[in-house]
Backbone bond lengths (Angstrom), bond angles and torsions (degrees), N, CA, C in turn:
res aa  C-N    CA-C-N  psi(-1)  N-CA   C-N-CA  omega(-1)  CA-C   N-CA-C  phi
1 M - - - 1.460 - - 1.531 111.38 -
2 F 1.360 114.73 -23.70 1.463 118.87 179.90 1.523 110.96 -60.77
3 Q 1.349 115.70 -44.38 1.464 119.16 -179.26 1.524 111.00 -64.44
4 G 1.340 116.83 -39.68 1.462 120.25 179.03 1.512 112.08 -62.41
5 L 1.339 117.38 -43.61 1.464 120.99 178.00 1.522 110.92 -64.30
6 K 1.319 116.13 -39.81 1.465 119.81 -179.75 1.519 110.76 -63.59
7 E 1.348 116.89 -40.65 1.462 120.25 179.55 1.522 111.44 -67.53
8 L 1.334 117.14 -37.10 1.467 120.10 178.26 1.522 111.28 -64.13
9 T 1.321 116.70 -42.83 1.467 119.88 -179.25 1.526 111.68 -74.14
10 A 1.333 116.64 -28.74 1.467 119.36 179.76 1.524 111.16 -73.51
11 A 1.327 116.42 -37.36 1.475 120.63 -179.72 1.524 109.12 -101.72
12 K 1.327 115.92 67.20 1.471 120.40 -174.01 1.523 112.08 -62.52
13 G 1.328 116.85 -37.92 1.460 119.50 -178.20 1.515 112.32 -63.93
14 R 1.334 115.87 -48.61 1.464 119.43 179.99 1.528 111.18 -65.45
15 T 1.331 115.80 -40.37 1.467 119.40 179.48 1.521 110.73 -62.39
16 L 1.330 116.53 -44.33 1.464 120.20 179.73 1.521 110.93 -64.36
17 L 1.336 116.52 -40.86 1.462 120.65 -178.20 1.524 111.50 -61.21
18 I 1.328 117.78 -50.20 1.463 119.83 -177.42 1.524 111.01 -71.07
19 T 1.349 117.24 -33.23 1.465 119.51 178.49 1.521 110.76 -66.21
20 V 1.334 116.53 -42.51 1.465 120.26 177.00 1.524 110.30 -64.34
21 T 1.336 116.67 -39.97 1.469 120.04 178.15 1.521 110.99 -60.72
22 V 1.329 116.56 -46.03 1.470 120.47 177.52 1.525 110.40 -61.74
23 G 1.331 116.58 -41.34 1.462 120.11 179.22 1.514 112.58 -61.52
24 L 1.339 116.63 -42.42 1.466 120.02 179.20 1.529 111.39 -65.89
25 I 1.338 116.60 -40.03 1.466 119.17 176.63 1.523 110.20 -63.59
26 A 1.344 116.41 -39.50 1.468 120.02 178.27 1.523 111.21 -63.24
27 V 1.336 116.59 -39.86 1.468 119.79 176.59 1.521 110.16 -60.61
28 L 1.327 116.33 -46.89 1.466 119.97 -179.22 1.523 111.44 -61.32
29 V 1.335 117.05 -46.24 1.464 120.65 -176.33 1.525 111.20 -66.43
30 T 1.331 117.08 -50.08 1.467 119.61 -177.23 1.525 111.36 -69.58
31 F 1.334 116.86 -37.30 1.464 118.16 179.85 1.522 110.78 -68.65
32 L 1.333 117.10 -41.22 1.462 119.65 176.72 1.524 111.18 -64.08
33 S 1.328 117.08 -37.69 1.465 120.15 177.31 1.523 110.55 -63.81
34 A 1.340 116.49 -44.42 1.463 120.20 178.77 1.521 111.32 -65.38
35 L 1.337 116.28 -39.44 1.463 120.32 179.22 1.530 110.81 -67.77
36 T 1.335 116.82 -39.91 1.464 120.67 178.24 1.519 110.76 -60.61
37 A 1.332 116.21 -44.62 1.464 119.96 178.29 1.524 111.07 -65.41
38 G 1.337 116.77 -39.36 1.461 119.95 179.65 1.513 112.72 -66.24
39 L 1.331 116.77 -42.28 1.464 120.01 177.72 1.523 110.93 -66.95
40 G 1.335 116.64 -36.18 1.459 119.37 175.41 1.514 111.69 -63.04
41 H 1.329 116.20 -39.84 1.466 120.28 177.29 1.523 111.16 -62.57
42 Q 1.327 116.39 -42.23 1.461 119.27 -179.48 1.524 112.73 -74.70
43 S 1.315 117.02 -12.12 1.462 119.88 178.23 1.520 112.62 -91.07
44 V 1.342 117.33 -40.69 1.474 118.59 -167.99 1.522 114.94 -136.29
45 S 1.322 119.88 10.20 1.465 119.02 -176.82 1.521 112.33 -61.29
46 A 1.331 117.88 -34.73 1.465 119.99 178.11 1.526 110.73 -67.00
47 L 1.330 117.07 -39.84 1.468 120.36 177.16 1.524 110.64 -62.42
48 K 1.324 117.13 -43.26 1.461 120.23 179.28 1.526 110.88 -62.31
49 Y 1.321 116.42 -38.60 1.462 120.83 -179.49 1.526 111.26 -67.28
50 L 1.318 117.01 -43.75 1.462 120.98 -174.84 1.527 112.80 -82.07
51 A 1.317 117.48 -31.43 1.466 120.12 -172.27 1.518 113.17 -75.02
52 G 1.324 117.52 -38.39 1.454 118.92 -173.96 1.522 110.03 61.06
53 D 1.339 116.09 -130.05 1.464 121.05 178.29 1.523 112.34 -98.36
54 N 1.312 117.14 7.28 1.466 120.73 -175.55 1.525 111.92 -80.01
55 E 1.319 115.16 159.10 1.452 121.04 171.12 1.524 109.58 -78.32
56 L 1.316 115.61 153.88 1.462 121.28 174.68 1.526 107.66 -104.95
57 I 1.311 116.27 119.40 1.458 121.77 -177.71 1.522 108.78 -103.25
58 L 1.336 115.93 125.06 1.460 122.49 -178.55 1.521 109.83 -124.14
59 A 1.323 114.92 160.66 1.463 119.61 172.49 1.527 108.93 -68.59
60 D 1.319 116.37 138.26 1.463 121.38 -179.45 1.528 108.82 -82.88
61 S 1.341 114.63 82.89 1.461 120.53 -176.91 1.520 112.28 -102.27
62 G 1.336 116.69 7.41 1.456 120.60 -176.40 1.509 112.81 94.02
63 S 1.324 117.38 -13.23 1.459 122.85 178.00 1.522 107.98 -134.81
64 T 1.326 116.59 117.47 1.463 120.15 -176.17 1.524 110.95 -84.94
65 T 1.320 116.33 59.96 1.457 121.65 175.99 1.521 109.48 -125.10
66 L 1.309 115.67 150.22 1.462 120.27 179.60 1.520 111.64 -62.65
67 S 1.333 116.46 -36.71 1.460 119.31 -176.92 1.523 112.38 -65.64
68 A 1.347 117.56 -22.54 1.466 120.99 -178.99 1.523 112.16 -104.64
69 S 1.333 117.08 10.25 1.465 120.60 -173.83 1.523 111.54 -116.37
70 T 1.326 115.83 132.92 1.468 122.98 170.21 1.525 107.24 -142.52
71 L 1.313 116.43 116.51 1.463 120.42 -178.63 1.523 110.47 -70.94
72 S 1.317 116.22 140.22 1.469 121.14 178.02 1.525 110.24 -73.85
73 D 1.338 116.18 162.79 1.469 120.75 178.64 1.526 110.89 -59.33
74 Q 1.329 116.44 -38.31 1.462 120.34 179.67 1.527 110.97 -64.64
75 A 1.337 116.54 -43.33 1.460 120.43 179.23 1.521 110.96 -65.67
76 V 1.337 116.93 -40.66 1.462 121.07 179.16 1.521 110.19 -61.76
77 A 1.334 117.14 -46.31 1.466 121.04 -178.56 1.526 110.85 -61.55
78 Q 1.331 117.27 -43.53 1.465 120.59 -178.93 1.524 111.24 -66.45
79 L 1.321 116.54 -42.98 1.460 119.99 -178.35 1.525 111.69 -69.34
80 E 1.328 117.52 -39.25 1.462 119.98 178.13 1.523 110.95 -64.74
81 D 1.331 117.47 -34.93 1.467 120.57 177.18 1.525 111.36 -63.23
82 E 1.327 116.37 -27.67 1.464 120.41 -179.47 1.528 112.17 -97.22
83 G 1.333 117.01 9.94 1.458 120.70 173.86 1.508 115.79 86.04
84 A 1.309 118.30 15.61 1.465 120.68 179.11 1.524 110.70 -71.92
85 Q 1.320 116.09 151.47 1.456 122.29 177.12 1.523 109.41 -99.66
86 M 1.327 116.83 116.93 1.462 120.66 -179.43 1.530 110.75 -68.76
87 L 1.314 115.46 146.72 1.462 121.62 176.46 1.519 108.88 -116.47
88 W 1.323 115.19 107.92 1.462 121.45 175.28 1.519 108.30 -96.29
89 Q 1.320 116.10 144.99 1.460 119.77 173.90 1.520 109.40 -139.78
90 V 1.318 114.55 136.74 1.461 121.54 179.19 1.524 107.57 -135.27
91 R 1.306 116.45 123.52 1.468 120.29 173.55 1.520 108.10 -82.94
92 D 1.320 116.09 128.98 1.459 120.63 -175.18 1.525 108.82 -142.65
93 R 1.304 115.71 174.69 1.459 122.20 174.95 1.521 107.41 -123.86
94 V 1.314 115.86 116.03 1.458 122.02 -178.97 1.520 107.88 -115.76
95 A 1.336 115.96 120.28 1.469 121.16 -178.67 1.529 110.59 52.31
96 D 1.333 115.95 46.17 1.465 123.33 179.06 1.530 113.46 64.23
97 T 1.329 117.20 14.65 1.464 121.57 178.36 1.523 109.77 -110.94
98 P 1.340 118.80 119.19 1.468 119.72 175.02 1.527 109.89 -57.05
99 T 1.306 116.19 129.11 1.465 121.71 -170.76 1.520 110.72 -137.47
100 M 1.325 115.74 149.79 1.460 122.19 173.83 1.528 108.29 -107.90
101 L 1.323 116.09 122.50 1.462 121.28 176.86 1.524 108.70 -96.83
102 L 1.327 116.63 123.86 1.458 122.88 177.43 1.522 109.02 -126.92
103 N 1.312 116.01 160.44 1.460 120.01 -179.96 1.519 111.11 -103.84
104 S 1.328 114.96 147.75 1.460 121.72 178.01 1.521 109.30 -129.07
105 P 1.333 118.46 132.77 1.467 120.59 178.70 1.521 113.14 -70.05
106 D 1.325 117.08 -11.02 1.465 120.53 -178.43 1.523 112.92 -84.44
107 L 1.332 118.04 -7.55 1.460 121.31 -176.38 1.520 110.53 -102.40
108 A 1.332 115.10 136.71 1.464 121.32 176.92 1.524 109.25 -82.29
109 P 1.324 118.06 164.32 1.471 120.42 177.18 1.526 111.45 -53.94
110 G 1.329 115.72 132.87 1.460 121.22 179.63 1.514 114.35 89.64
111 E 1.329 117.76 -8.30 1.459 120.73 -178.76 1.533 110.60 -95.23
112 V 1.335 115.56 147.14 1.462 121.29 176.07 1.523 109.57 -139.50
113 S 1.323 115.07 157.29 1.459 122.67 172.29 1.519 106.99 -122.40
114 L 1.338 116.05 124.24 1.466 121.48 -170.78 1.522 111.72 -120.43
115 P 1.336 116.82 153.36 1.464 119.33 166.99 1.526 109.56 -74.18
116 A 1.314 116.36 159.85 1.461 120.61 -175.56 1.518 112.30 -59.45
117 E 1.328 117.66 -33.23 1.461 120.63 -176.87 1.522 112.99 -67.54
118 L 1.343 117.26 -15.98 1.467 121.06 -179.29 1.520 111.99 -111.86
119 A 1.330 116.61 13.37 1.464 120.08 -175.55 1.522 112.61 -64.04
120 D 1.333 118.46 -25.27 1.467 121.60 -178.75 1.522 112.37 -106.49
121 S 1.305 118.10 16.33 1.460 121.36 -177.68 1.526 111.35 -79.88
122 E 1.339 115.49 168.81 1.459 120.62 177.39 1.528 111.22 -63.29
123 L 1.318 116.37 -32.32 1.462 119.89 177.84 1.521 110.71 -61.30
124 A 1.327 116.59 -37.45 1.462 120.49 179.60 1.520 111.36 -68.50
125 T 1.322 116.90 -40.54 1.467 119.57 -179.10 1.521 112.35 -71.38
126 A 1.328 117.08 -24.41 1.466 120.44 -178.13 1.524 112.69 -88.93
127 H 1.323 118.22 -5.23 1.457 121.15 -178.07 1.528 110.59 -132.54
128 D 1.312 114.38 169.61 1.463 121.22 175.21 1.526 107.75 -88.57
129 V 1.317 116.62 107.52 1.466 121.44 -175.54 1.526 109.44 -82.98
130 V 1.333 116.06 116.73 1.463 120.49 179.18 1.529 111.24 -95.57
131 D 1.315 116.85 -17.54 1.469 121.42 178.48 1.520 107.63 -153.61
132 S 1.318 116.56 120.39 1.465 120.27 -177.71 1.524 111.87 -109.02
133 S 1.318 116.89 18.90 1.473 118.87 -178.63 1.528 111.66 -146.25
134 N 1.340 116.54 35.44 1.468 116.66 178.58 1.535 109.97 -68.99
135 D 1.301 115.40 151.25 1.469 121.43 -177.15 1.524 108.93 -120.25
136 L 1.332 115.58 55.93 1.455 121.76 -176.27 1.523 110.41 -113.44
137 Y 1.335 114.93 140.29 1.468 120.83 -179.77 1.525 109.33 -138.10
138 L 1.321 114.72 155.24 1.461 121.87 170.65 1.523 107.59 -144.83
139 D 1.315 116.08 126.20 1.467 121.26 -177.88 1.525 111.69 54.19
140 H 1.334 116.11 38.00 1.466 123.83 177.70 1.532 112.99 67.60
141 L 1.301 117.63 18.52 1.463 121.47 175.28 1.518 108.96 -111.55
142 P 1.347 118.12 137.11 1.460 119.30 174.51 1.523 110.31 -62.59
143 V 1.322 116.20 143.44 1.464 121.49 -173.20 1.522 110.80 -106.58
144 V 1.329 114.71 133.80 1.463 122.61 169.55 1.522 107.06 -107.58
145 L 1.329 116.83 125.02 1.460 121.43 177.92 1.522 109.89 -94.89
146 M 1.317 115.67 134.95 1.459 121.82 -179.69 1.526 109.76 -130.36
147 N 1.325 115.34 166.46 1.457 120.87 172.94 1.528 109.71 -62.76
148 T 1.325 117.03 146.08 1.462 120.99 -174.51 1.523 112.55 -60.27
149 S 1.327 117.27 -48.04 1.471 119.66 -178.51 1.522 111.14 -67.34
150 D 1.341 117.47 -35.99 1.466 120.41 178.04 1.528 110.76 -62.98
151 L 1.329 116.54 -45.35 1.461 119.30 -177.76 1.527 111.17 -72.14
152 A 1.330 117.46 -34.55 1.463 119.75 177.86 1.524 110.51 -61.93
153 S 1.338 116.65 -40.94 1.468 120.48 178.26 1.523 110.67 -65.90
154 L 1.344 116.56 -43.46 1.461 120.53 179.21 1.527 110.61 -64.85
155 A 1.323 116.87 -39.67 1.463 120.63 -179.55 1.522 111.45 -61.35
156 Q 1.305 116.80 -41.42 1.461 120.00 -179.92 1.518 111.06 -66.21
157 V 1.340 116.73 -35.80 1.466 120.38 175.94 1.527 110.20 -64.28
158 R 1.344 116.70 -35.95 1.471 121.61 -178.56 1.529 112.26 -83.44
159 G 1.305 118.10 3.52 1.457 120.65 177.01 1.509 115.22 88.84
160 V 1.332 118.13 10.52 1.464 121.68 176.51 1.522 107.91 -81.71
161 T 1.314 116.97 121.57 1.468 120.70 -170.36 1.523 114.07 -85.35
162 G 1.318 117.99 -13.80 1.458 119.34 -179.19 1.511 111.34 -173.56
163 P 1.331 116.99 170.20 1.465 119.95 178.41 1.522 111.22 -65.64
164 A 1.319 115.10 149.73 1.465 119.87 -179.45 1.519 111.75 -75.16
165 G 1.314 117.00 -28.53 1.458 120.50 -178.23 1.508 110.51 -166.70
166 A 1.316 115.06 -168.81 1.460 120.54 179.64 1.523 108.81 -152.08
167 F 1.338 115.74 149.16 1.461 121.99 174.63 1.522 108.32 -104.42
168 A 1.304 116.67 128.03 1.463 120.67 -178.99 1.520 108.95 -158.32
169 S 1.319 115.16 167.17 1.457 121.20 178.25 1.518 109.44 -138.87
170 D 1.316 115.59 128.84 1.472 121.76 176.85 1.526 112.08 56.80
171 V 1.320 116.45 53.76 1.465 120.59 176.47 1.526 108.51 -119.66
172 A 1.325 114.53 155.41 1.462 119.62 174.68 1.521 108.71 -73.75
173 L 1.321 116.68 128.34 1.459 120.32 -176.80 1.522 110.78 -76.13
174 P 1.324 117.13 132.26 1.470 119.66 172.05 1.527 109.85 -64.75
175 S 1.297 116.04 162.35 1.464 119.60 177.54 1.528 110.15 -64.21
176 D 1.318 115.55 149.51 1.468 122.98 178.67 1.523 112.52 61.91
177 T 1.326 116.23 34.56 1.467 120.56 173.62 1.524 108.71 -130.98
178 V 1.316 115.50 162.77 1.457 121.76 178.94 1.524 108.03 -138.05
179 A 1.321 116.48 144.21 1.464 121.71 -179.06 1.528 109.92 -109.24
180 L 1.319 116.09 132.40 1.460 122.36 176.15 1.520 108.54 -110.73
181 S 1.321 116.49 136.50 1.458 120.49 -179.89 1.522 109.68 -130.85
182 G 1.329 115.33 164.04 1.456 119.88 178.70 1.515 112.36 57.52
183 S 1.323 115.70 -142.46 1.467 119.98 -178.15 1.520 112.71 -71.26
184 E 1.342 117.86 -14.18 1.469 119.98 176.44 1.523 111.08 -60.93
185 R 1.332 116.54 -27.09 1.470 119.93 -177.64 1.521 111.87 -61.36
186 W 1.326 116.50 -31.18 1.468 118.90 -175.08 1.526 111.09 -72.38
187 N 1.336 117.16 -18.77 1.463 119.77 176.16 1.523 112.00 -70.31
188 A 1.344 116.99 -6.54 1.463 120.32 174.42 1.525 110.87 -68.06
189 S 1.330 116.61 -17.86 1.462 120.48 171.81 1.518 108.22 -82.21
190 A 1.319 116.66 126.61 1.465 120.66 -175.17 1.527 112.39 -62.50
191 S 1.330 117.60 -24.85 1.463 120.18 -174.43 1.519 113.48 -96.10
192 Y 1.326 117.70 -14.88 1.465 120.25 -166.69 1.524 113.47 -68.50
193 Q 1.324 117.38 -55.79 1.456 120.96 -170.65 1.526 112.55 -62.76
194 G 1.326 117.60 -45.70 1.457 120.44 -179.03 1.518 112.39 -62.70
195 E 1.333 116.54 -43.30 1.463 120.22 179.29 1.521 111.16 -62.81
196 Q 1.323 116.33 -49.28 1.454 119.96 -175.17 1.529 111.81 -65.17
197 M 1.315 117.60 -41.70 1.468 120.29 -179.13 1.522 111.36 -64.19
198 S 1.331 117.20 -45.53 1.464 120.00 -176.86 1.524 111.53 -68.64
199 L 1.327 117.56 -43.16 1.460 120.37 -178.53 1.525 111.49 -69.65
200 N 1.321 117.81 -40.56 1.466 120.01 178.26 1.524 111.40 -66.04
201 L 1.335 117.38 -33.80 1.463 120.23 175.68 1.526 110.44 -64.25
202 M 1.333 116.92 -41.06 1.464 120.31 177.15 1.526 110.84 -60.62
203 I 1.331 116.73 -41.92 1.463 120.71 -179.08 1.526 110.45 -63.42
204 V 1.327 117.22 -45.30 1.468 121.00 179.00 1.527 110.37 -60.83
205 M 1.330 116.99 -41.91 1.457 120.31 179.11 1.527 111.08 -63.24
206 L 1.323 117.47 -36.15 1.460 120.46 178.08 1.526 110.99 -66.54
207 Y 1.334 117.31 -36.99 1.464 119.74 175.43 1.532 110.38 -61.07
208 V 1.324 116.12 -44.75 1.468 120.38 -179.95 1.526 110.31 -64.04
209 I 1.338 115.72 -43.63 1.467 119.97 179.98 1.524 110.69 -61.49
210 S 1.335 116.85 -41.71 1.465 119.78 -179.53 1.522 111.10 -61.86
211 A 1.342 117.24 -41.05 1.468 119.70 178.04 1.528 110.98 -63.90
212 L 1.336 117.05 -41.86 1.465 120.49 -179.75 1.524 111.51 -67.00
213 V 1.339 116.71 -44.22 1.466 120.62 -178.63 1.521 110.47 -62.51
214 L 1.333 116.36 -48.17 1.456 119.21 -178.35 1.524 111.49 -68.63
215 G 1.334 116.60 -37.11 1.455 118.99 176.92 1.516 111.79 -61.66
216 A 1.344 116.47 -44.32 1.465 120.40 179.28 1.527 111.05 -65.20
217 F 1.335 116.22 -42.40 1.462 119.31 -178.17 1.524 111.02 -63.40
218 F 1.318 116.77 -50.35 1.459 119.14 -176.45 1.528 112.27 -71.36
219 T 1.328 117.46 -25.19 1.467 119.41 173.89 1.524 110.28 -64.88
220 V 1.339 116.07 -48.08 1.466 120.36 177.62 1.522 110.45 -62.88
221 W 1.327 116.42 -43.41 1.464 120.70 -179.70 1.532 110.26 -61.44
222 T 1.346 116.65 -42.95 1.465 120.45 -179.30 1.525 111.15 -63.15
223 I 1.335 116.83 -41.73 1.467 120.44 178.87 1.531 110.41 -63.16
224 Q 1.342 116.27 -39.66 1.459 120.36 -179.58 1.531 111.81 -67.70
225 R 1.330 116.67 -30.58 1.467 119.09 -178.69 1.529 111.69 -99.17
226 L 1.345 115.98 17.94 1.462 119.60 -176.73 1.531 111.43 -63.22
227 R 1.317 117.08 -33.35 1.478 119.88 178.74 1.522 110.03 -61.56
228 G 1.341 115.92 -48.04 1.459 119.24 179.16 1.515 112.26 -62.39
229 I 1.348 115.86 -38.03 1.462 119.98 178.31 1.523 110.09 -64.53
230 A 1.345 115.72 -42.45 1.464 120.03 179.96 1.523 111.27 -62.83
231 I 1.322 116.44 -41.65 1.467 120.02 178.89 1.521 110.32 -63.43
232 S 1.335 116.20 -45.51 1.463 120.01 179.26 1.520 110.86 -60.95
233 S 1.340 116.08 -41.01 1.462 120.10 179.44 1.521 111.05 -66.58
234 A 1.340 116.32 -39.67 1.465 120.19 179.20 1.522 111.65 -65.92
235 L 1.327 116.02 -29.56 1.460 120.54 179.10 1.522 112.30 -82.42
236 G 1.337 115.96 -0.47 1.462 118.94 174.03 1.510 115.46 108.80
237 A 1.327 118.49 5.63 1.467 120.04 179.38 1.529 110.03 -67.77
238 A 1.317 116.16 130.09 1.465 120.54 179.60 1.526 109.91 -70.79
239 R 1.347 115.32 152.24 1.464 119.11 179.99 1.528 111.29 -60.88
240 R 1.328 117.18 -35.43 1.466 118.76 -179.90 1.524 111.22 -64.19
241 V 1.330 116.16 -31.29 1.469 119.81 176.88 1.524 109.99 -70.00
242 L 1.330 116.64 -41.87 1.460 120.58 178.76 1.529 111.07 -65.12
243 I 1.339 115.92 -39.58 1.470 119.92 178.38 1.523 110.40 -66.31
244 A 1.336 116.53 -44.35 1.463 120.15 178.36 1.522 110.98 -61.80
245 D 1.340 115.84 -35.44 1.459 120.87 178.49 1.528 110.60 -64.11
246 A 1.348 116.38 -45.01 1.469 120.52 -179.57 1.524 111.28 -67.57
247 L 1.334 116.79 -43.52 1.467 119.38 179.00 1.526 111.13 -67.66
248 G 1.334 116.10 -31.52 1.462 119.22 177.12 1.518 111.58 -61.89
249 Q 1.343 116.10 -40.58 1.464 119.63 175.40 1.526 110.75 -59.06
250 A 1.329 116.15 -44.94 1.467 120.07 -179.61 1.520 111.08 -63.11
251 I 1.333 116.71 -41.26 1.466 120.03 -178.87 1.522 110.79 -63.58
252 I 1.333 116.54 -40.65 1.473 119.80 179.63 1.524 110.69 -64.28
253 V 1.331 116.04 -48.11 1.471 120.05 -179.86 1.522 110.79 -62.08
254 L 1.330 116.51 -45.74 1.467 120.30 179.92 1.522 111.20 -64.57
255 G 1.330 116.53 -42.97 1.463 119.71 -178.12 1.520 112.33 -61.13
256 I 1.331 116.19 -47.34 1.469 119.66 -179.43 1.524 110.76 -67.29
257 G 1.334 116.77 -47.80 1.466 120.33 -177.26 1.516 112.86 -63.83
258 I 1.338 117.33 -47.09 1.468 120.32 -177.61 1.521 111.18 -68.26
259 T 1.329 117.28 -40.66 1.471 119.74 178.36 1.525 110.98 -61.67
260 A 1.332 116.28 -46.22 1.467 119.64 179.47 1.522 111.09 -63.26
261 G 1.324 117.38 -44.04 1.464 120.42 -179.97 1.516 112.66 -63.20
262 T 1.339 116.95 -40.82 1.466 120.46 179.34 1.522 111.01 -66.30
263 L 1.327 116.93 -40.70 1.470 120.19 178.07 1.525 111.07 -63.77
264 I 1.321 116.99 -38.53 1.470 120.00 177.75 1.524 110.20 -61.65
265 T 1.336 116.88 -42.25 1.465 120.63 178.61 1.520 111.28 -62.21
266 V 1.332 117.04 -46.41 1.470 120.85 -178.39 1.521 110.60 -62.36
267 I 1.329 116.82 -47.31 1.464 120.53 -178.76 1.523 110.70 -64.50
268 S 1.327 116.94 -42.47 1.467 120.58 -179.78 1.518 111.44 -64.55
269 A 1.340 116.88 -41.93 1.467 120.52 -178.59 1.520 111.07 -63.12
270 F 1.323 117.16 -44.43 1.462 119.68 178.59 1.526 111.10 -69.89
271 G 1.335 116.51 -32.67 1.459 119.42 179.49 1.515 113.01 -69.06
272 M 1.337 117.62 -33.53 1.463 121.20 -179.45 1.524 112.50 -80.27
273 G 1.336 117.39 -19.14 1.462 120.38 177.50 1.514 112.42 59.90
274 V 1.340 115.72 -132.87 1.470 121.03 -176.33 1.527 112.24 -79.53
275 A 1.331 117.49 -5.82 1.467 119.37 -179.54 1.521 111.97 -65.62
276 M 1.321 117.46 -25.84 1.464 121.96 179.65 1.524 108.41 -130.08
277 P 1.334 118.60 122.61 1.470 120.86 -176.72 1.520 112.57 -76.54
278 A 1.336 116.48 68.43 1.461 120.74 -179.98 1.523 109.47 -104.41
279 V 1.324 116.34 137.93 1.459 122.61 178.41 1.525 108.07 -108.60
280 I 1.335 116.60 118.95 1.456 121.65 178.93 1.523 108.77 -99.15
281 S 1.314 115.83 116.29 1.462 122.09 178.18 1.523 107.85 -154.66
282 S 1.329 115.80 176.02 1.465 118.71 179.25 1.528 111.40 -62.40
283 S 1.327 117.17 -32.13 1.467 120.18 -178.60 1.524 112.38 -73.93
284 T 1.322 117.79 -18.93 1.465 120.15 179.85 1.529 112.87 -106.45
285 T 1.329 117.67 -5.17 1.469 120.35 179.15 1.532 111.33 -125.25
286 L 1.335 117.19 -62.99 1.461 120.15 -176.24 1.527 112.08 -66.56
287 F 1.325 116.67 -44.89 1.467 119.84 -178.09 1.532 111.48 -62.74
288 P 1.346 119.63 -49.92 1.474 118.73 176.10 1.522 112.80 -61.64
289 A 1.347 116.77 -35.19 1.463 119.44 179.55 1.528 110.77 -64.31
290 L 1.331 117.10 -39.89 1.462 120.45 179.05 1.531 111.19 -67.02
291 I 1.334 116.33 -41.21 1.470 119.27 177.86 1.526 110.31 -64.34
292 L 1.333 116.23 -40.72 1.462 120.15 178.99 1.524 110.55 -63.79
293 A 1.338 116.76 -40.66 1.462 120.17 177.70 1.526 110.84 -63.19
294 A 1.336 116.53 -41.98 1.467 120.09 178.49 1.523 111.03 -63.85
295 A 1.341 116.32 -42.32 1.468 119.86 178.50 1.525 110.65 -62.90
296 G 1.326 116.17 -40.33 1.459 119.83 178.54 1.517 112.42 -65.40
297 L 1.343 116.63 -40.27 1.462 119.91 178.99 1.529 111.31 -67.10
298 I 1.335 116.04 -35.22 1.470 118.87 175.54 1.528 109.97 -62.40
299 G 1.339 115.30 -44.43 1.460 119.05 177.59 1.517 112.00 -61.99
300 A 1.347 116.01 -40.17 1.462 119.46 178.89 1.525 111.14 -68.06
301 A 1.337 116.51 -36.12 1.467 119.95 179.70 1.520 111.35 -64.48
302 I 1.336 116.00 -34.05 1.466 119.76 178.78 1.530 110.96 -62.70
303 S 1.329 115.84 -28.85 1.471 119.95 -177.19 1.529 113.04 -79.15
304 L 1.330 117.61 -0.68 1.463 120.06 -175.67 1.523 113.12 -80.11
305 G 1.333 117.12 -3.56 1.462 120.35 -177.95 1.518 114.06 -51.48
306 P 1.348 118.38 -51.12 1.470 118.79 -179.31 1.527 113.01 -59.71
307 I 1.333 117.07 -33.69 1.465 119.81 179.84 1.526 110.28 -69.44
308 L 1.330 116.14 -40.49 1.462 120.05 -179.35 1.525 111.76 -67.81
309 R 1.344 116.62 -28.37 1.461 120.15 -175.59 1.533 113.95 -98.94
310 V 1.329 116.72 -5.53 1.457 119.36 -171.97 1.536 111.28 -65.79
311 E 1.317 115.87 134.84 1.459 123.72 171.39 1.523 106.63 -113.82
312 P 1.317 118.29 117.41 1.474 121.04 -172.34 1.523 114.13 -50.63
313 R 1.332 117.72 -46.12 1.468 119.59 -175.09 1.527 111.49 -66.43
314 S 1.343 116.52 -48.07 1.466 119.38 -178.29 1.518 110.85 -69.13
315 A 1.342 117.32 -36.07 1.464 119.92 179.59 1.517 110.63 -65.28
316 L 1.336 117.29 -40.07 1.458 120.19 179.68 1.527 111.41 -68.32
317 M 1.305 117.12 -30.88 1.465 120.26 179.05 1.522 112.07 -72.69
318 N 1.344 117.04 -24.94 1.467 120.76 -174.33 1.517 113.19 -101.25
319 V 1.308 119.69 1.58 1.462 120.85 -178.90 1.516 109.25 -123.07
């Protein structure tokens, strides 16, 4: 490892270049992961809160989204007989803020649950506010929760002819309805699936790019240091020592670059506050960092070919 450290400090320019490159890739991966989680939260957090372990039942209109679903009177009657909880939704504007109104079975008549940004609105003064800091969203709109009967009455005034869906478990489905379970339920948000698929694809591509970049860099670096490797081998250094030396260089570069990149993401996310919907957690920072480190080590391992094949005498003759 001594030789590897000496080479890193001797080639400061190359070391800095690849470390900065790794750091920038780490920023992209962790920031995209945090942004993906944040956009997912703003798309379906209200659905996750209200659904629990229940299935989401929608009208079979050819599109399994809440915005395209309205349950028929017959379906509503059948589902209510089996104890299903209707889901009403009304798009509204509260204090000049586009808002999604949803119903919650936990609220009594006259009660509402509001996000902090609407705590001083007319809606808050006209109702009994039980929570003025909820963090629920649907389709990127802040959600106001209301009593079921209150919202049903308001929906009819606004021209909504029926509930958009229902939450239930183990019920017979009415005709012309479809049930979504598990993670399929989140696709009821029109924005969720497209965002998650595209952003996750970008993240996977960045992992692949990081492996290719590091593999190419360490391959070139290994070829350039082949003379030193040959000398070490001729002096009796075992191949496992030479391999550990090369991988040690990769671990140092990856460790510094990924740590710096992850810290930049965390600091930036907290600095931007609510301006950017980023979620900082172990799943959006540590987990991507570990995958990135593994991808980088795979790329570095690919570059070990010259070390495995080196013959001290022939290598010394050719360098």
